[in-house]
C-alpha positions in Angstrom: -174.1 36.1 51.7 -174.5 39.1 49.4 -176.1 38.3 46.0 -175.6 40.3 42.9 -178.8 41.2 41.1 -179.0 42.5 37.5 -178.9 46.1 38.7 -175.8 45.7 40.8 -174.1 43.8 38.1 -174.7 46.6 35.6 -173.3 49.1 38.1 -170.1 47.1 38.6 -169.6 46.6 34.9 -170.0 50.3 34.3 -167.4 51.1 37.0 -165.0 48.5 35.6 -165.3 50.0 32.1 -164.8 53.5 33.4 -161.6 52.4 35.1 -160.4 50.7 32.0 -161.0 53.8 29.9 -159.1 56.0 32.4 -156.2 53.6 32.2 -156.2 53.6 28.4 -156.4 57.4 28.3 -153.5 57.8 30.7 -151.4 55.3 28.7 -152.1 57.1 25.4 -151.3 60.5 26.9 -147.9 59.2 28.2 -147.0 57.7 24.9 -148.1 60.7 22.9 -146.2 63.0 25.2 -143.0 60.9 24.7 -143.4 61.1 20.9 -143.7 64.9 21.0 -140.8 65.2 23.4 -138.7 63.2 20.9 -139.7 65.5 18.1 -138.9 68.7 20.1 -135.4 67.3 21.1 -134.5 66.9 17.4 -135.8 70.3 16.3 -133.3 72.0 13.9 -132.5 75.6 14.8 -132.3 76.7 11.1 -135.9 75.7 10.3 -138.2 78.7 10.7 -140.9 79.4 8.2 -140.4 76.0 6.7 -141.0 74.4 10.1 -144.2 76.3 10.8 -146.1 74.9 7.8 -144.4 71.4 7.5 -144.7 70.0 11.0 -147.5 69.4 13.5 -148.4 72.1 16.0 -145.7 72.3 18.7 -148.1 72.8 21.7 -147.2 69.8 23.9 -149.9 69.9 26.6 -152.6 70.8 24.1 -151.6 68.0 21.7 -151.5 65.4 24.5 -154.8 66.4 26.0 -156.6 66.7 22.7 -155.4 63.3 21.6 -156.4 61.6 24.8 -159.9 63.3 24.7 -160.4 62.3 21.1 -159.8 58.5 21.6 -163.3 57.4 22.4 -165.1 59.7 19.9 -162.8 58.5 17.2 -163.3 54.8 18.0 -167.1 55.4 18.0 -166.9 57.0 14.6 -164.8 54.1 13.2 -167.1 51.5 14.7 -170.1 53.2 13.2 -168.4 53.3 9.9 -167.6 49.5 10.0 -171.2 48.6 10.7 -172.9 51.3 8.6 -175.1 50.0 5.8 -175.0 53.3 3.9 -171.9 52.4 1.9 -169.9 49.2 1.5 -166.9 51.2 0.2 -163.9 51.8 2.5 -163.8 55.3 3.8 -160.7 57.4 3.1 -159.7 61.0 3.6 -157.9 62.7 0.8 -156.0 66.0 1.5 -155.1 67.9 -1.7 -153.6 71.2 -2.5 -150.5 72.8 -4.2 -147.0 72.2 -3.0 -146.2 74.1 0.2 -149.9 74.6 1.2 -149.6 72.7 4.5 -151.0 69.2 3.5 -148.4 67.3 5.5 -148.9 69.5 8.6 -152.7 69.1 8.4 -152.4 65.3 8.1 -150.1 65.0 11.0 -152.2 67.3 13.2 -155.3 65.2 12.4 -153.4 61.9 13.0 -151.7 62.9 16.3 -154.3 65.1 17.9 -157.8 64.0 16.8 -157.7 60.7 14.9 -154.9 58.6 16.4 -155.9 55.5 14.5 -154.9 57.1 11.2 -152.2 56.0 8.8 -150.9 58.3 6.0 -150.4 57.3 2.4 -148.1 59.6 0.5 -149.4 60.5 -3.0 -146.4 62.7 -4.1 -144.9 61.0 -7.1 -141.3 62.2 -6.3 -141.5 61.5 -2.5 -142.3 57.8 -3.2 -138.6 57.4 -4.1 -135.9 56.7 -1.7 -133.2 59.4 -1.3 -132.9 63.2 -1.7 -135.0 63.8 1.4 -134.3 67.5 1.6 -134.7 68.2 -2.1 -138.0 66.3 -2.3 -139.2 67.9 1.0 -140.0 64.6 2.7 -141.2 64.9 6.3 -138.3 63.7 8.5 -138.6 60.5 10.5 -138.4 62.3 13.8 -141.3 64.6 12.8 -143.6 61.6 11.8 -144.3 61.1 15.5 -144.8 57.4 15.2 -147.6 57.8 12.7 -147.3 55.0 10.1 -146.5 56.4 6.6 -146.9 54.4 3.4 -145.1 54.9 0.1 -142.8 57.6 1.5 -139.3 56.8 0.3 -140.3 53.2 -0.3 -139.4 52.9 -4.0 -135.8 52.3 -5.0 -135.2 54.7 -7.9 -132.6 52.6 -9.8 -134.6 49.4 -9.6 -137.8 51.2 -10.5 -137.1 54.5 -12.3 -140.7 54.9 -13.4 -143.4 54.5 -10.8 -146.5 55.2 -12.8 -150.1 56.2 -11.7 -151.1 52.5 -12.3 -148.3 51.4 -10.0 -149.5 53.8 -7.4 -153.1 52.6 -7.8 -152.1 49.1 -7.0 -149.7 49.9 -4.2 -152.0 52.5 -2.5 -155.0 50.1 -2.8 -153.0 47.4 -1.0 -152.0 49.9 1.7 -155.7 51.0 2.2 -156.7 47.3 2.6 -154.1 46.8 5.3 -155.1 50.0 7.1 -158.8 49.3 7.0 -158.2 45.7 8.1 -156.6 47.2 11.2 -159.7 49.3 11.7 -157.6 52.4 11.0 -158.4 55.5 8.9 -156.4 56.0 5.7 -155.3 59.6 5.0 -154.1 60.0 1.4 -151.9 63.1 1.3 -149.9 64.6 -1.6 -149.8 66.9 -4.6 -149.6 64.5 -7.5 -153.2 64.6 -8.8 -152.6 61.9 -11.5 -151.8 59.5 -8.6 -154.9 60.5 -6.7 -157.1 60.2 -9.7 -155.6 56.7 -10.6 -156.3 55.5 -7.1 -159.9 56.7 -6.8 -161.3 56.3 -10.3 -163.6 53.3 -10.7 -161.9 52.5 -14.0 -158.3 53.4 -14.9 -156.9 52.9 -18.3 -153.1 52.7 -17.9 -152.6 53.0 -21.7 -154.1 56.5 -21.6 -153.6 57.7 -18.0 -150.0 56.7 -17.6 -148.6 58.4 -20.7 -148.2 61.8 -19.2 -146.3 63.8 -16.6 -149.1 64.3 -14.0 -151.3 65.8 -16.7 -155.1 65.7 -16.4 -156.0 67.4 -19.6 -159.3 68.9 -20.7 -159.5 66.5 -23.6 -159.2 63.4 -21.5 -162.2 61.3 -20.5 -162.5 61.7 -16.7 -164.1 58.8 -14.9 -166.8 60.0 -12.4 -167.3 56.9 -10.4 -165.2 56.3 -7.3 -164.1 53.0 -5.8 -163.8 54.5 -2.3 -166.0 56.5 -0.1 -164.0 59.7 -0.1 -163.8 62.8 2.0 -161.8 65.4 -0.1 -160.2 68.3 1.8 -158.7 70.9 -0.5 -156.3 73.6 0.8 -156.2 76.8 -1.3 -153.8 79.7 -0.8 -153.8 82.9 -2.9 -150.9 82.7 -5.4 -149.1 85.9 -4.3 -148.8 84.6 -0.7 -148.1 81.0 -1.7 -145.3 82.1 -4.2 -143.7 84.2 -1.5 -143.7 81.3 0.9 -142.3 78.9 -1.8 -139.5 81.3 -2.6 -138.5 81.5 1.1 -138.9 77.8 1.5 -136.3 77.2 -1.2 -133.9 79.3 0.7 -134.7 77.4 3.9 -134.1 74.1 2.1 -130.7 75.4 0.9 -129.9 76.2 4.5 -130.9 72.7 5.5 -128.3 71.1 3.2 -130.0 70.8 -0.2 -127.0 71.8 -2.1 -124.7 69.4 -0.3 -127.3 66.6 -0.8 -127.4 67.2 -4.5 -123.6 67.3 -4.8 -123.5 63.8 -3.4 -126.3 62.8 -5.7 -124.4 63.8 -8.8 -121.4 61.8 -7.7 -123.6 58.7 -7.2 -124.4 55.9 -9.7 -127.9 57.3 -10.2 -126.6 60.9 -10.6 -124.2 59.7 -13.3 -126.9 57.6 -15.1 -128.2 59.0 -18.4 -131.7 57.6 -17.6 -134.2 60.4 -16.9 -136.7 59.2 -14.4 -137.2 58.7 -10.7 -135.4 61.3 -8.5 -134.0 63.0 -11.6 -137.5 64.5 -12.1 -137.3 66.3 -8.7 -137.2 70.1 -8.9 -133.6 71.1 -8.2 -131.9 68.2 -10.0 -132.1 69.5 -13.5 -131.7 73.1 -12.4 -128.4 72.4 -10.6 -126.9 69.9 -13.0 -125.0 72.5 -15.0 -123.6 74.0 -11.8 -122.2 70.6 -10.7 -121.1 69.5 -14.2 -119.6 72.9 -15.0 -116.8 72.6 -12.4 -117.6 74.0 -8.9 -113.9 74.3 -8.2 -113.1 76.8 -10.9 -111.6 80.1 -9.7 -113.7 82.2 -11.9 -117.1 83.8 -11.1 -118.9 81.3 -13.3 -119.8 78.8 -10.5 -121.4 81.5 -8.4 -123.3 82.8 -11.4 -124.5 79.3 -12.3 -125.6 78.7 -8.7 -127.5 82.0 -8.6 -129.2 81.1 -11.8 -130.0 77.6 -10.7 -131.6 78.8 -7.4 -133.7 81.3 -9.3 -134.9 78.5 -11.7 -135.8 76.3 -8.7 -137.9 79.0 -7.2 -139.6 79.8 -10.5 -140.3 76.1 -11.4 -141.6 75.4 -7.9 -144.1 78.3 -8.2 -145.1 77.1 -11.7 -145.6 73.5 -10.3 -148.0 75.0 -7.7 -150.0 76.8 -10.4 -150.3 73.6 -12.5 -151.4 71.5 -9.5 -154.2 74.0 -8.6 -155.4 73.9 -12.3 -155.5 70.1 -12.2 -157.5 70.0 -9.0 -160.0 72.4 -10.7 -160.2 70.0 -13.7 -160.9 67.1 -11.4 -163.5 69.0 -9.5 -165.3 70.1 -12.7 -164.7 66.9 -14.8 -165.1 64.2 -12.3 -167.6 66.0 -10.1 -165.6 65.4 -7.0 -167.1 67.2 -4.0 -164.3 68.9 -2.2 -164.3 70.8 1.1 -162.4 73.9 0.2 -160.4 75.6 3.0 -158.6 78.9 2.6 -155.1 78.7 4.1 -154.0 82.2 3.0 -154.1 83.8 6.4 -152.4 80.8 8.0 -149.6 81.1 5.5 -149.3 84.9 6.0 -149.0 84.2 9.8 -146.3 81.5 9.2 -144.3 83.9 7.1 -144.7 86.7 9.7 -143.7 84.3 12.5 -140.6 83.2 10.5 -139.6 86.8 10.3 -140.2 87.5 14.0 -143.2 89.7 13.4 -145.6 87.2 15.0 -145.1 84.6 17.7 -145.2 81.0 16.9 -148.2 80.6 19.3 -150.2 83.2 17.4 -149.4 81.7 14.1 -150.4 78.3 15.4 -153.7 79.7 16.7 -154.5 81.1 13.2 -153.6 77.8 11.6 -155.9 75.9 13.9 -158.8 78.4 13.4 -158.5 78.5 9.6 -157.6 74.9 8.7 -157.3 72.4 11.6 -160.6 72.9 13.4 -162.7 73.0 10.2 -160.9 69.9 9.0 -161.7 68.0 12.2 -165.3 68.9 11.9 -165.4 67.8 8.3 -163.8 64.4 9.0 -166.0 63.7 12.0 -169.1 64.4 10.0 -167.8 62.2 7.2 -167.2 59.3 9.6 -170.6 59.7 11.0 -172.2 59.7 7.5 -173.7 63.1 8.2 
């Protein structure tokens, strides 16, 4: 009778583990491919430039292969993080940048292609509210590709018209605890810097820090200490290119049904309410209120003029929001001493605009996106998880 010695046993265990890993990889590839097929089957024909910077890269074989290949390295990083003695704080990745810079796409590419055990926490103070999905530019459900999202459309605006930075601090901390308990990686993604500051700062005074409209002023005392082990990725885009993209994005959103969405909103209980808060703070609501209140059915030229004026104001206010967000990120960098990995997304945005206009193929635009933003981000996150 054949007896197993220690060497034979080791060989059999190794072969068994290899077979198990192959089966897991095949299972993951199949599921990820079905997610991406689901996404592509729901693609809207009118989304062009908007689509290129707001959704994950649409290369099906590349996505599936990269995701499958990344399973084991990612689990290794996460295990090392769990047992590392260098820091007892939970590790989180924070993706920051002005509106329209590509934060959502980057987070989705990281979660679906390289770090499949990630979950995303939305840190946009308007997108936390339920409703006005087009106006608030939420990532649609079919584009979330089965990646778990937290605080994205979760707050009922009539029941809770003011969701403060302190509220976000508590809710996001709870989400991080759930995510890390599952041995997953939290990705905090959004442009509301007061929310991000409230979440990360060791001490947060709600009497001081909740009394503003996403303002982190020069005269405020900024807390340096962090209650999480953070990896900050900051996307920068030159303002002329970003403004051009934002202007064209407003037109895309109008083509996707933003005007019709707001028309229904102003007929709703919330739209008729005099309370200013919640979704009423979204860009587009105040700008179009005069148009809808002024009588859209009038036979004069006034409605058309009001609409043209409102769209112009939406574009201008969106560009101004981006400028303020960049300034606040700079204040956090200088005041709190946050170390940020700064990535320049200008060329990727130029490529997206060119692809939307037919001057560049979608594949070429995606390659530039990956070279300028995605691949550097993957390297940054891997080094962070390895404590390098």
